[in-house]
Kinemage of the C-alpha trace (Angstrom):
@kinemage 1
@onewidth
@group {chain A} dominant
@subgroup {mainchain}
@vectorlist {calphas} color= white
{ca met a 1} P 55.574 190.456 248.888
{ca glu a 2} L 56.901 193.140 246.646
{ca gln a 3} L 58.095 196.203 247.930
{ca arg a 4} L 55.141 198.724 246.230
{ca thr a 5} L 52.648 196.542 247.844
{ca leu a 6} L 54.412 196.925 251.569
{ca val a 7} L 54.553 200.371 251.210
{ca glu a 8} L 50.690 200.762 249.819
{ca tyr a 9} L 50.081 199.055 252.717
{ca leu a 10} L 51.496 201.334 255.247
{ca asp a 11} L 50.320 204.181 253.035
{ca tyr a 12} L 46.821 202.983 254.171
{ca leu a 13} L 47.782 202.211 257.777
{ca glu a 14} L 49.188 206.013 258.166
{ca gly a 15} L 46.086 206.853 256.388
{ca ala a 16} L 43.581 205.315 259.250
{ca phe a 17} L 46.280 206.732 261.993
{ca leu a 18} L 47.329 203.362 263.181
{ca ile a 19} L 51.173 204.280 262.243
{ca ser a 20} L 53.045 207.238 261.469
{ca arg a 21} L 55.982 207.845 259.661
{ca ala a 22} L 59.006 210.176 260.055
{ca pro a 23} L 61.876 211.179 257.949
{ca phe a 24} L 65.096 212.024 258.230
{ca tyr a 25} L 65.669 215.663 258.479
{ca ser a 26} L 67.571 217.712 256.127
{ca arg a 27} L 66.824 220.730 253.886
{ca ser a 28} L 67.241 218.489 250.770
{ca pro a 29} L 64.289 216.962 249.461
{ca met a 30} L 66.278 214.163 247.739
{ca ser a 31} L 67.911 213.647 250.695
{ca arg a 32} L 64.993 212.829 252.739
{ca leu a 33} L 63.956 210.480 250.040
{ca arg a 34} L 66.814 208.223 250.581
{ca lys a 35} L 67.045 208.011 253.731
{ca gln a 36} L 64.853 205.198 255.337
{ca arg a 37} L 61.668 206.814 257.822
{ca lys a 38} L 61.185 205.634 261.349
{ca leu a 39} L 57.961 204.185 262.488
{ca tyr a 40} L 56.125 205.013 265.386
{ca ile a 41} L 52.406 203.586 266.816
{ca pro a 42} L 50.672 207.123 267.973
{ca asn a 43} L 48.377 205.447 269.829
{ca pro a 44} L 49.987 204.149 273.260
{ca gly a 45} L 47.414 201.474 273.992
{ca leu a 46} L 47.430 200.115 270.841
{ca leu a 47} L 51.165 199.983 271.273
{ca asn a 48} L 50.861 198.018 274.434
{ca val a 49} L 48.767 195.839 272.852
{ca leu a 50} L 51.037 194.784 269.754
{ca arg a 51} L 53.869 194.734 272.202
{ca gly a 52} L 51.706 192.275 274.265
{ca arg a 53} L 51.532 194.630 277.415
{ca val a 54} L 47.863 194.417 278.420
{ca asp a 55} L 48.845 194.990 282.109
{ca arg a 56} L 50.412 197.357 284.413
{ca ser a 57} L 54.169 195.851 284.044
{ca ala a 58} L 54.955 198.432 281.331
{ca phe a 59} L 55.108 200.922 284.137
{ca ala a 60} L 57.662 198.966 285.927
{ca ser a 61} L 60.101 199.063 282.749
{ca pro a 62} L 62.083 202.147 282.098
{ca glu a 63} L 62.980 201.276 278.471
{ca glu a 64} L 59.388 200.479 277.689
{ca met a 65} L 58.227 204.123 279.167
{ca gly a 66} L 61.156 205.528 277.077
{ca met a 67} L 59.599 203.980 274.076
{ca ile a 68} L 56.126 204.777 274.841
{ca ala a 69} L 57.136 208.450 275.846
{ca glu a 70} L 58.778 208.808 272.293
{ca ser a 71} L 56.069 207.615 270.292
{ca val a 72} L 53.721 210.111 272.068
{ca val a 73} L 56.418 212.741 271.717
{ca his a 74} L 56.285 212.382 268.163
{ca glu a 75} L 52.408 212.420 267.801
{ca his a 76} L 52.068 215.295 269.800
{ca ala a 77} L 54.889 217.276 268.171
{ca lys a 78} L 52.753 217.248 264.591
{ca arg a 79} L 50.461 219.238 266.870
{ca leu a 80} L 52.920 220.927 267.961
{ca ala a 81} L 54.680 222.308 264.443
{ca ser a 82} L 51.303 222.581 262.431
{ca asn a 83} L 50.307 225.203 265.244
{ca leu a 84} L 53.650 227.006 265.414
{ca ser a 85} L 54.229 227.347 261.725
{ca pro a 86} L 50.600 227.491 260.160
{ca gly a 87} L 50.039 226.440 256.342
{ca met a 88} L 53.737 225.244 256.229
{ca gly a 89} L 52.899 221.497 256.307
{ca ser a 90} L 56.484 220.814 258.174
{ca pro a 91} L 56.728 217.353 259.003
{ca val a 92} L 58.112 215.818 262.645
{ca cys a 93} L 61.558 214.031 261.171
{ca tyr a 94} L 64.184 212.328 262.995
{ca trp a 95} L 67.953 213.042 262.683
{ca arg a 96} L 71.126 210.810 262.755
{ca asn a 97} L 74.704 211.789 261.749
{ca arg a 98} L 77.559 209.113 260.498
{ca arg a 99} L 78.336 208.713 264.156
{ca gly a 100} L 75.336 207.400 264.472
{ca his a 101} L 73.572 210.229 266.950
{ca glu a 102} L 70.523 210.419 266.856
{ca val a 103} L 67.796 212.998 267.393
{ca asp a 104} L 64.418 211.792 268.294
{ca val a 105} L 62.577 214.385 267.062
{ca val a 106} L 62.762 217.476 264.685
{ca ile a 107} L 60.289 219.707 264.143
{ca glu a 108} L 60.957 223.322 262.074
{ca val a 109} L 59.736 226.874 263.429
{ca gly a 110} L 59.358 228.763 260.337
{ca arg a 111} L 62.695 227.742 259.245
{ca thr a 112} L 64.651 226.440 262.142
{ca pro a 113} L 65.018 223.318 263.128
{ca leu a 114} L 64.344 222.484 266.745
{ca pro a 115} L 65.385 219.180 268.147
{ca ile a 116} L 63.306 217.318 270.890
{ca glu a 117} L 65.283 214.493 272.537
{ca val a 118} L 62.882 212.059 275.141
{ca lys a 119} L 64.847 210.521 277.986
{ca phe a 120} L 62.177 209.477 280.348
{ca arg a 121} L 64.259 208.269 282.707
{ca glu a 122} L 65.669 208.967 286.358
{ca asp a 123} L 68.832 211.105 284.998
{ca pro a 124} L 68.463 212.880 281.778
{ca his a 125} L 71.467 214.426 281.434
{ca arg a 126} L 73.150 210.876 280.093
{ca gly a 127} L 73.367 210.486 276.339
{ca leu a 128} L 72.611 213.665 275.258
{ca glu a 129} L 75.438 213.848 272.527
{ca gly a 130} L 73.116 213.258 269.294
{ca ile a 131} L 71.171 216.537 270.584
{ca arg a 132} L 74.672 218.545 270.996
{ca ala a 133} L 75.590 217.464 267.638
{ca phe a 134} L 72.631 218.545 265.882
{ca leu a 135} L 72.660 221.578 267.568
{ca glu a 136} L 76.439 222.481 267.023
{ca glu a 137} L 76.213 220.792 263.286
{ca lys a 138} L 72.897 222.853 262.034
{ca lys a 139} L 73.946 225.585 264.311
{ca thr a 140} L 70.553 226.376 266.056
{ca arg a 141} L 70.393 227.775 269.363
{ca leu a 142} L 67.836 225.502 271.342
{ca gly a 143} L 66.712 222.137 272.136
{ca leu a 144} L 64.377 220.631 273.717
{ca val a 145} L 64.806 217.580 276.569
{ca ile a 146} L 62.081 215.913 277.165
{ca thr a 147} L 62.100 213.986 280.677
{ca lys a 148} L 59.990 212.309 283.121
{ca asp a 149} L 60.175 215.353 285.898
{ca leu a 150} L 62.485 217.267 285.347
{ca leu a 151} L 62.037 221.146 284.532
{ca glu a 152} L 65.429 223.023 284.260
{ca leu a 153} L 66.812 225.617 282.134
{ca ala a 154} L 70.607 224.741 281.028
{ca pro a 155} L 71.383 226.696 277.645
{ca pro a 156} L 71.542 225.638 274.767
{ca leu a 157} L 68.702 222.733 276.201
{ca val a 158} L 65.920 223.037 278.145
{ca tyr a 159} L 64.693 219.850 280.111
{ca val a 160} L 60.846 219.778 280.201
{ca pro a 161} L 58.466 217.066 282.161
{ca leu a 162} L 56.387 215.366 279.113
{ca val a 163} L 53.151 216.278 280.986
{ca asp a 164} L 53.926 220.054 280.397
{ca phe a 165} L 55.456 219.271 276.916
{ca leu a 166} L 52.052 217.862 276.053
{ca met a 167} L 50.136 221.072 277.038
{ca leu a 168} L 52.210 223.194 274.431
{ca ala a 169} L 49.720 222.663 271.907
């Protein structure tokens, strides 16, 4: 299959809201185009069916729940970005630096980037090197960590339970 055909199919799937693609976060449009996009299945039910999880077993796996939560956060961040910056057409992106540190979701509020990291597990304080690197590199003063059930203010990070995050938009 040719690359052009595959891209066209992906465009059709995205147009039907069956997938969602996140570009790399950069102020430079050329840099966004050069980097690979991240692919999400925005519907958790469809994601579970495609992964062969049609029973309650996904609830028992922290890794599975983390992937589901990240997909849900990505999709909800679209609505949040649209409501916070109406008419701006701000995409929902991801970010990764050369050292391999990554931020799951980045939206812009006005022209200020807001990094959002999903840590849907018992101890969400671990593994935050990516969001900390983003805050330092981009000189941003606030980052969100979406958690399973922790609500905490620890500047520059705000830990927000997933259910509360979903009520924001």
